[in-house]
GUZA-148871 format. One line per 3 residues: their letters; for each residue z, y, x of C-alpha. Coordinates in nm, 2 decimals, padded with zeros to 4 digits, m for minus. Each point is the difference from the previous one (the first is absolute). Layout:
! GUZA-148871
A> Z:Y:X ~ ... $
This chain:
! GUZA-148871
XXX> m02.13:00.71:03.23 ~ 00.17:00.21:m00.27 ~ 00.09:00.37:00.01 $
XXX> 00.36:m00.06:00.11 ~ m00.10:m00.21:00.30 ~ m00.26:00.26:00.11 $
XXX> 00.25:00.29:m00.03 ~ 00.27:m00.20:00.20 ~ m00.25:m00.08:00.27 $
XXX> m00.10:00.36:00.04 ~ 00.36:00.11:00.06 ~ m00.05:m00.11:00.36 $
XXX> m00.32:00.19:00.04 ~ m00.05:00.36:00.09 ~ 00.13:00.25:m00.25 $
XXX> m00.34:00.14:m00.07 ~ m00.15:m00.34:m00.08 ~ 00.00:m00.10:m00.36 $
XXX> m00.12:m00.32:m00.17 ~ m00.25:00.05:m00.29 ~ 00.26:m00.14:m00.24 $
XXX> 00.26:00.25:00.11 ~ m00.24:00.29:m00.01 ~ m00.10:m00.08:m00.36 $
XXX> 00.37:m00.02:m00.11 ~ 00.08:00.32:00.20 ~ m00.29:00.19:m00.16 $
XXX> 00.10:m00.11:m00.35 ~ 00.36:00.11:00.05 ~ m00.13:00.35:00.08 $
XXX> m00.15:00.03:m00.35 ~ 00.18:00.20:m00.27 ~ 00.25:m00.21:m00.18 $
XXX> m00.19:00.02:m00.34 ~ m00.32:m00.12:00.17 ~ 00.18:m00.27:00.19 $
XXX> 00.17:m00.13:m00.32 ~ m00.33:m00.01:m00.18 ~ m00.17:m00.20:00.27 $
XXX> 00.29:m00.24:00.03 ~ 00.00:m00.05:m00.38 ~ m00.38:m00.07:00.01 $
XXX> 00.06:m00.25:00.28 ~ 00.26:m00.18:m00.21 ~ m00.23:00.00:m00.30 $
XXX> m00.29:m00.15:00.21 ~ 00.23:m00.27:00.14 ~ 00.13:m00.08:m00.35 $
XXX> m00.35:m00.02:m00.15 ~ m00.09:m00.25:00.28 ~ 00.30:m00.21:m00.07 $
XXX> m00.06:00.02:m00.37 ~ m00.36:m00.12:00.04 ~ 00.14:m00.30:00.19 $
XXX> 00.27:m00.07:m00.26 ~ m00.25:00.03:m00.29 ~ m00.16:m00.34:00.09 $
XXX> 00.15:m00.26:m00.24 ~ 00.16:m00.31:00.14 ~ m00.20:m00.31:m00.09 $
XXX> 00.17:m00.27:m00.20 ~ 00.03:m00.21:00.31 ~ 00.17:00.29:00.19 $
XXX> 00.24:00.05:m00.29 ~ 00.08:m00.37:m00.02 ~ 00.06:m00.01:00.38 $
XXX> 00.23:00.30:m00.02 ~ 00.19:m00.15:m00.29 ~ 00.05:m00.33:00.20 $
XXX> 00.11:00.20:00.30 ~ 00.28:00.16:m00.21 ~ 00.09:m00.34:m00.14 $
XXX> 00.03:m00.14:00.35 ~ 00.22:00.29:00.10 ~ 00.22:m00.08:m00.30 $
XXX> 00.03:m00.37:00.10 ~ 00.09:00.10:00.35 ~ 00.28:00.24:m00.12 $
XXX> 00.13:m00.26:m00.24 ~ 00.00:m00.27:00.27 ~ 00.20:00.22:00.22 $
XXX> 00.25:00.06:m00.27 ~ 00.03:m00.37:m00.08 ~ 00.03:m00.09:00.37 $
XXX> 00.25:00.26:00.11 ~ 00.17:00.16:m00.31 ~ m00.01:m00.25:m00.28 $
XXX> 00.26:00.09:m00.26 ~ 00.06:00.35:00.14 ~ m00.12:00.33:m00.17 $
XXX> m00.25:00.07:00.27 ~ m00.15:m00.10:00.34 ~ 00.06:00.19:00.32 $
XXX> m00.34:m00.08:00.16 ~ 00.07:00.11:00.36 ~ 00.33:m00.18:00.06 $
XXX> m00.10:m00.28:m00.24 ~ 00.32:00.01:m00.20 ~ 00.10:00.05:m00.37 $
XXX> 00.15:00.31:m00.15 ~ 00.21:00.06:m00.31 ~ 00.05:00.33:m00.18 $
XXX> 00.36:m00.09:m00.10 ~ 00.25:m00.28:00.08 ~ m00.20:m00.24:m00.21 $
XXX> m00.38:m00.04:m00.03 ~ m00.18:00.10:m00.31 ~ m00.33:m00.16:00.12 $
XXX> m00.18:00.33:00.00 ~ m00.30:m00.15:00.18 ~ m00.06:m00.30:m00.23 $
XXX> 00.05:00.21:m00.31 ~ m00.23:00.29:00.12 ~ m00.26:m00.25:00.13 $
XXX> m00.03:m00.23:m00.30 ~ m00.24:00.20:m00.22 ~ m00.21:00.08:00.31 $
XXX> m00.04:m00.37:00.07 ~ m00.11:m00.05:m00.37 ~ m00.26:00.27:00.02 $
XXX> m00.13:m00.12:00.34 ~ m00.03:m00.36:m00.13 ~ 00.26:m00.12:00.25 $
XXX> 00.14:m00.28:m00.22 ~ 00.19:m00.18:00.28 ~ 00.18:00.31:00.11 $
XXX> 00.07:00.10:m00.37 ~ 00.16:m00.34:m00.06 ~ 00.22:00.04:00.31 $
XXX> 00.12:00.34:m00.10 ~ 00.07:m00.10:m00.36 ~ 00.20:m00.31:00.12 $
XXX> 00.24:00.20:00.21 ~ 00.03:00.28:m00.26 ~ 00.09:m00.25:m00.27 $
XXX> 00.24:m00.20:00.22 ~ 00.18:00.27:00.19 ~ m00.03:00.35:m00.16 $
XXX> 00.32:00.12:m00.17 ~ 00.14:00.34:m00.09 ~ 00.35:m00.12:m00.09 $
XXX> 00.14:00.15:00.32 ~ 00.27:00.25:00.10 ~ m00.26:00.21:00.19 $
XXX> m00.08:00.37:m00.02 ~ m00.37:00.07:m00.01 ~ m00.24:00.29:m00.02 $
XXX> m00.13:00.03:m00.36 ~ m00.34:00.13:00.08 ~ m00.11:m00.27:00.25 $
XXX> 00.15:m00.28:m00.20 ~ m00.19:00.12:m00.31 ~ m00.34:00.06:00.14 $
XXX> m00.01:m00.31:00.23 ~ 00.20:m00.26:m00.19 ~ 00.00:00.09:m00.37 $
XXX> m00.36:00.11:00.04 ~ m00.10:m00.31:00.19 ~ 00.17:m00.24:m00.23 $
XXX> m00.15:00.17:m00.31 ~ m00.34:m00.01:00.15 ~ 00.04:m00.37:00.09 $
XXX> 00.09:m00.06:m00.37 ~ m00.30:00.19:m00.12 ~ m00.23:m00.20:00.23 $
XXX> 00.14:m00.35:m00.06 ~ 00.20:00.01:m00.32 ~ 00.28:m00.19:00.16 $
XXX> 00.33:00.11:m00.17 ~ 00.22:m00.05:00.31 ~ m00.16:00.32:00.15 $
XXX> 00.08:00.20:m00.31 ~ 00.36:m00.14:m00.01 ~ 00.06:00.11:00.35 $
XXX> m00.15:00.35:m00.06 ~ 00.21:00.05:m00.31 ~ 00.32:m00.11:00.17 $
XXX> m00.06:00.25:00.29 ~ m00.10:00.27:m00.24 ~ 00.33:m00.03:m00.19 $
XXX> 00.20:00.01:00.32 ~ m00.18:00.32:00.10 ~ 00.07:00.19:m00.33 $
XXX> 00.34:00.14:00.11 ~ m00.17:00.24:00.24 ~ m00.09:00.21:m00.30 $
XXX> 00.36:00.07:m00.09 ~ m00.01:00.35:00.15 ~ 00.07:00.33:m00.18 $
XXX> m00.37:00.07:m00.05 ~ m00.13:m00.36:m00.05 ~ m00.19:00.03:00.33 $
XXX> 00.08:m00.31:00.21 ~ 00.22:m00.02:00.31 ~ m00.16:m00.14:00.31 $
XXX> 00.21:m00.31:00.05 ~ 00.17:m00.26:m00.22 ~ 00.21:m00.32:00.05 $
XXX> m00.17:m00.29:m00.18 ~ 00.33:m00.16:m00.08 ~ 00.23:00.29:m00.10 $
XXX> m00.25:00.26:m00.10 ~ 00.17:00.26:00.22 ~ m00.25:00.27:00.09 $
XXX> m00.02:00.28:00.26 ~ m00.25:00.24:00.15 ~ m00.01:00.31:m00.22 $
XXX> m00.25:00.19:00.21 ~ m00.33:m00.17:m00.08 ~ m00.37:00.10:m00.03 $
XXX> m00.27:00.00:m00.27 ~ m00.16:m00.32:00.13 ~ 00.31:m00.21:00.00 $
XXX> 00.09:00.15:m00.35 ~ m00.33:m00.03:m00.17 ~ m00.15:m00.32:00.14 $
XXX> 00.13:m00.25:m00.24 ~ m00.18:00.07:m00.33 ~ m00.27:m00.27:00.06 $
XXX> 00.24:m00.28:00.09 ~ 00.26:00.09:m00.27 ~ m00.27:00.05:m00.26 $
XXX> m00.12:m00.35:00.06 ~ 00.35:m00.13:m00.02 ~ 00.03:00.17:m00.34 $
XXX> m00.33:m00.16:m00.10 ~ 00.11:m00.35:00.09 ~ 00.37:00.00:m00.07 $
XXX> m00.02:00.23:m00.31 ~ 00.29:00.20:00.14 ~ m00.10:00.36:m00.05 $
XXX> 00.28:00.12:00.24 ~ m00.21:m00.07:00.31 ~ m00.29:00.23:m00.09 $
XXX> 00.21:00.27:m00.17 ~ 00.22:00.03:00.30 ~ m00.28:00.01:00.25 $
XXX> m00.20:00.25:m00.19 ~ 00.29:00.23:m00.06 ~ 00.07:00.01:00.37 $
XXX> m00.36:00.10:00.09 ~ m00.01:00.27:m00.27 ~ 00.33:00.14:00.13 $
XXX> m00.18:00.07:00.33 ~ m00.29:00.15:m00.19 ~ 00.23:00.22:m00.21 $
XXX> 00.14:00.15:00.33 ~ m00.34:00.09:00.14 ~ m00.04:00.36:00.12 $
XXX> m00.17:00.28:m00.19 ~ m00.32:m00.09:00.19 ~ 00.03:m00.36:m00.12 $
XXX> 00.09:m00.16:00.34 ~ 00.30:m00.21:00.10 ~ 00.21:00.00:00.31 $
XXX> 00.07:m00.28:00.25 ~ 00.37:m00.08:m00.07 ~ 00.23:00.05:m00.30 $
XXX> 00.36:m00.08:m00.10 ~ m00.01:m00.25:m00.29 ~ 00.33:00.12:m00.13 $
XXX> m00.04:00.38:00.01 ~ m00.38:00.01:m00.03 ~ 00.00:00.25:00.29 $
XXX> m00.29:m00.01:00.24 ~ 00.11:m00.05:00.36 ~ m00.33:00.02:00.18 $
XXX> m00.25:00.24:m00.17 ~ m00.31:m00.10:00.21 ~ m00.28:m00.14:m00.22 $
XXX> m00.26:m00.24:00.13 ~ m00.17:m00.32:m00.12 ~ 00.12:m00.24:00.27 $
XXX> 00.33:m00.17:00.08 ~ 00.28:00.04:m00.26 ~ m00.24:00.13:m00.27 $
XXX> m00.32:m00.19:00.01 ~ 00.06:m00.29:m00.25 ~ 00.17:00.23:m00.25 $
XXX> m00.34:00.16:m00.07 ~ m00.17:m00.34:00.02 ~ 00.23:m00.15:m00.26 $
XXX> m00.04:00.28:m00.25 ~ m00.37:m00.06:m00.02 ~ 00.02:m00.38:00.03 $
XXX> 00.26:m00.02:m00.28 ~ m00.28:00.15:m00.22 ~ m00.25:m00.26:00.13 $
XXX> 00.23:m00.30:m00.05 ~ 00.18:00.10:m00.32 ~ m00.19:00.29:m00.15 $
XXX> 00.30:00.24:00.03 ~ m00.13:00.35:m00.09 ~ 00.31:00.19:00.13 $
XXX> m00.04:m00.15:00.34 ~ m00.37:00.09:00.00 ~ 00.07:00.36:m00.10 $
XXX> 00.26:00.02:00.28 ~ m00.25:m00.13:00.25 ~ m00.27:00.25:m00.11 $
XXX> 00.24:00.29:00.04 ~ 00.11:m00.11:00.35 ~ m00.35:m00.09:00.12 $
XXX> m00.14:00.34:m00.11 ~ 00.28:00.17:00.21 ~ m00.06:m00.23:00.30 $
XXX> m00.37:00.08:00.01 ~ 00.07:00.37:m00.04 ~ 00.28:00.04:00.24 $
XXX> m00.03:m00.28:00.26 ~ m00.37:m00.10:00.02 ~ m00.16:00.13:00.32 $
XXX> m00.35:m00.04:00.13 ~ m00.08:m00.02:00.38 ~ m00.31:m00.08:00.20 $
XXX> 00.13:m00.36:00.02 ~ 00.05:m00.05:m00.37 ~ 00.27:00.09:m00.25 $
XXX> 00.38:m00.04:00.03 ~ 00.32:00.10:m00.18 ~ 00.23:00.25:00.18 $
XXX> 00.37:00.04:m00.06 ~ 00.15:00.29:m00.19 ~ 00.33:00.13:m00.14 $
XXX> 00.01:m00.13:m00.35 ~ 00.11:00.33:m00.15 ~ m00.21:00.26:00.18 $
XXX> m00.30:m00.21:00.10 ~ 00.03:00.13:00.36 ~ m00.13:m00.24:00.26 $
XXX> 00.28:m00.16:00.21 ~ m00.23:m00.20:00.23 ~ m00.34:m00.17:00.02 $
XXX> 00.12:m00.36:00.04 ~ m00.18:m00.29:m00.16 ~ 00.03:m00.37:00.05 $
XXX> m00.06:m00.36:m00.07 ~ 00.20:00.00:m00.32 ~ m00.18:00.31:m00.14 $
XXX> m00.33:m00.20:00.03 ~ 00.06:m00.17:m00.33 ~ m00.09:00.30:m00.21 $
XXX> m00.38:m00.05:m00.01 ~ 00.07:m00.33:m00.17 ~ 00.20:00.15:m00.28 $
XXX> m00.26:00.28:m00.04 ~ m00.27:m00.27:m00.04 ~ 00.20:m00.16:m00.28 $
XXX> 00.04:00.33:m00.17 ~ m00.37:00.08:00.03 ~ 00.01:00.27:00.27 $
XXX> m00.24:m00.18:00.23 ~ m00.17:00.30:00.17 ~ 00.34:00.12:00.13 $
XXX> 00.10:m00.35:00.10 ~ m00.31:m00.02:00.21 ~ 00.09:00.31:00.20 $
XXX> 00.35:m00.11:00.06 ~ m00.11:m00.35:00.11 ~ m00.23:00.17:00.25 $
XXX> 00.32:00.16:00.15 ~ 00.18:m00.33:m00.02 ~ m00.27:m00.17:00.21 $
XXX> 00.01:00.28:00.26 ~ 00.37:m00.06:00.02 ~ m00.07:m00.36:00.08 $
XXX> m00.28:00.04:00.25 ~ 00.13:00.29:00.19 ~ 00.30:m00.19:00.15 $
XXX> m00.10:m00.37:00.03 ~ 00.18:m00.07:m00.33 ~ 00.17:00.24:m00.24 $
XXX> 00.33:00.14:00.12 ~ 00.29:00.01:m00.24 ~ m00.03:00.38:m00.01 $
XXX> m00.24:00.25:00.15 ~ m00.06:00.38:m00.02 ~ m00.34:00.05:m00.16 $
XXX> m00.03:00.36:00.12 ~ 00.06:m00.07:00.37 ~ m00.14:m00.35:m00.03 $
XXX> 00.29:m00.14:00.19 ~ 00.25:m00.28:m00.05 ~ 00.35:00.07:m00.13 $
XXX> 00.13:m00.36:m00.04 ~ m00.21:m00.25:00.20 ~ 00.11:m00.33:m00.16 $
XXX> m00.22:m00.23:m00.22 ~ 00.22:m00.24:m00.21 ~ m00.30:m00.20:m00.14 $
XXX> m00.04:00.23:m00.30 ~ m00.26:m00.07:m00.27 ~ m00.05:00.34:m00.17 $
XXX> m00.32:00.10:00.18 ~ m00.17:m00.34:m00.08 ~ 00.14:00.02:m00.35 $
XXX> m00.19:00.33:m00.06 ~ m00.32:m00.16:00.14 ~ 00.04:m00.28:m00.25 $
XXX> 00.03:00.22:m00.30 ~ m00.28:00.22:00.11 ~ m00.23:m00.29:00.07 $
XXX> 00.08:m00.17:m00.34 ~ m00.08:00.33:m00.18 ~ m00.30:00.12:00.19 $
XXX> m00.15:m00.31:00.17 ~ m00.07:00.24:00.29 ~ m00.02:m00.23:00.31 $
XXX> 00.16:00.26:00.23 ~ 00.34:m00.10:m00.14 ~ m00.05:m00.36:00.09 $
XXX> m00.11:00.12:00.34 ~ 00.31:00.21:00.04 ~ 00.22:m00.29:m00.11 $
XXX> m00.18:m00.23:00.23 ~ 00.08:00.23:00.30 ~ 00.36:00.03:m00.09 $
XXX> 00.05:m00.38:m00.06 ~ m00.17:m00.09:00.32 ~ 00.21:00.25:00.19 $
XXX> 00.32:m00.16:m00.15 ~ m00.11:m00.35:00.09 ~ m00.11:00.09:00.35 $
XXX> 00.29:00.23:00.10 ~ 00.30:m00.13:m00.20 ~ m00.05:m00.38:00.03 $
XXX> 00.26:m00.20:00.19 ~ 00.05:m00.38:00.07 ~ 00.23:m00.01:m00.30 $
XXX> m00.15:00.24:m00.25 ~ m00.08:00.37:m00.01 ~ 00.23:00.27:00.14 $
XXX> 00.05:00.36:m00.10 ~ m00.07:00.25:00.28 ~ 00.24:00.24:00.15 $
XXX> m00.28:00.23:00.12 ~ m00.36:m00.01:m00.12 ~ m00.12:00.16:00.33 $
XXX> 00.18:m00.24:00.24 ~ m00.02:m00.29:m00.24 ~ 00.35:m00.10:00.09 $
XXX> 00.12:m00.26:m00.26 ~ 00.31:00.02:m00.22 ~ 00.18:m00.33:m00.07 $
XXX> m00.06:00.03:m00.38 ~ m00.23:m00.15:m00.26 ~ 00.12:00.13:m00.34 $
XXX> m00.07:m00.22:m00.30 ~ m00.22:00.28:m00.15 ~ m00.26:m00.11:00.26 $
XXX> m00.05:m00.30:m00.22 ~ 00.05:00.17:m00.33 ~ m00.21:00.31:00.06 $
XXX> m00.20:00.03:00.32 ~ m00.16:m00.35:00.00 ~ m00.04:00.00:m00.38 $
XXX> m00.19:00.34:m00.02 ~ m00.20:m00.10:00.31 ~ m00.11:m00.32:m00.16 $
XXX> m00.08:00.15:m00.34 ~ m00.22:00.26:00.16 ~ m00.25:m00.27:00.08 $
XXX> 00.07:m00.25:m00.28 ~ m00.19:m00.01:m00.33 ~ 00.13:00.24:m00.26 $
XXX> 00.08:m00.30:m00.22 ~ 00.27:m00.10:00.25 ~ 00.22:00.27:m00.17 $
XXX> m00.13:00.21:m00.29 ~ 00.15:00.35:00.02 ~ m00.05:00.03:m00.38 $
XXX> 00.25:m00.28:m00.05 ~ 00.24:00.04:00.29 ~ 00.21:00.29:00.15 $
XXX> 00.16:m00.02:00.34 ~ 00.35:00.10:00.06 ~ 00.07:00.20:00.31 $
XXX> 00.05:m00.32:00.20 ~ m00.35:m00.11:m00.12 ~ 00.14:m00.26:m00.23 $
XXX> m00.25:m00.03:m00.29 ~ 00.14:00.02:m00.35 ~ m00.20:m00.10:m00.30 $
XXX> m00.07:00.25:m00.27 ~ 00.12:m00.15:m00.32 ~ 00.04:00.15:m00.35 $
X> 00.32:00.21:m00.01 $
């Protein structure tokens, strides 16, 4: 019987009767606040040490192999559901068992996003099925308006990765065709891209954008320049990202939204999650993939400011708060699933000690609420947005930390997360996002990034390092691996 049960039962007893559990809580609440906080902190530390001792036990080779196969089976199940109920569509709706397209025509988001995952997981049959439909049906010669950011990271990135892994030129031809059709978005007054473009006419719109949608194209466009010898791709993408950097505040932070024609910031809140996250990621990864020193310098300036102004330590681990990008004044203490990518980028840049502290906070965010919520308040330890859209970032950070440190706690963390996804999100047709991590009510959605990112990082966490050598490959923000080649 736990404390809550005992207290509830005692409500019906005489007022002067107290259970031992209630008495202990009551006495502790009478303590001075400073003493109470000190004891609560000590309790949390003791619990964490106990969990850490459990997590410090390495997984045997057999356990790792079984976990990898469990993930492979989940991937097969999700692909089977897509083939059965949504073949030829962008994505599967796993509750209603129907297909879903982003626009009036399918761009085969799921097959393109899933292809390199199948290659890495050794799923040859599934890879062949995905390649066949891509080669036979994927076309960009359409009078359709699309979102530049998503088309780039999912399709240009996925097709370039497929080319790097297989050497089949059809993948590169498709990527280059799409890349050229996306270029008109950069025809703004500043060179920062609009959000939407028509693939046939080049007409663009959506002047109010954000750092992530502006700066998350240097990896893909840089690879296009490498392979097509057309320098316009990389020059255009890099100029756009550095236009954001040039408009940073005096304390070296960027805001959330900006007008790409005037260069005026529309939302001045600074954070590391939605609308900003992959801007920071691409500055550093452009250095890793191409050796670009300007981007590395920009990353270092931003990262120093982030760790100074946003980084916050709590009894559960470390998080990043949100501040006004000019004054540094805190706006709110919200943190979420998208923010959880940051330990991974810190590992790549060599700041492992800080990454460890943040991942401790990330894991608390996951375990405190069944699965991680989209957003929670790390000061009140309460949910702000309760959804879980099958996001990968928490597992991604476990992967980078384990690869770097070989500390088994990160495999244990990832194992817990993966097993939660498989047990709580599985449906007859695939895996469903959750509307609420507390009630576990399902959303009729299985985004293609579940294949591209979540399952891929999950598998690589337990696969041999030789499966993908991080000294030879760099992931784009959709987890499509791109080979490092001489610039």
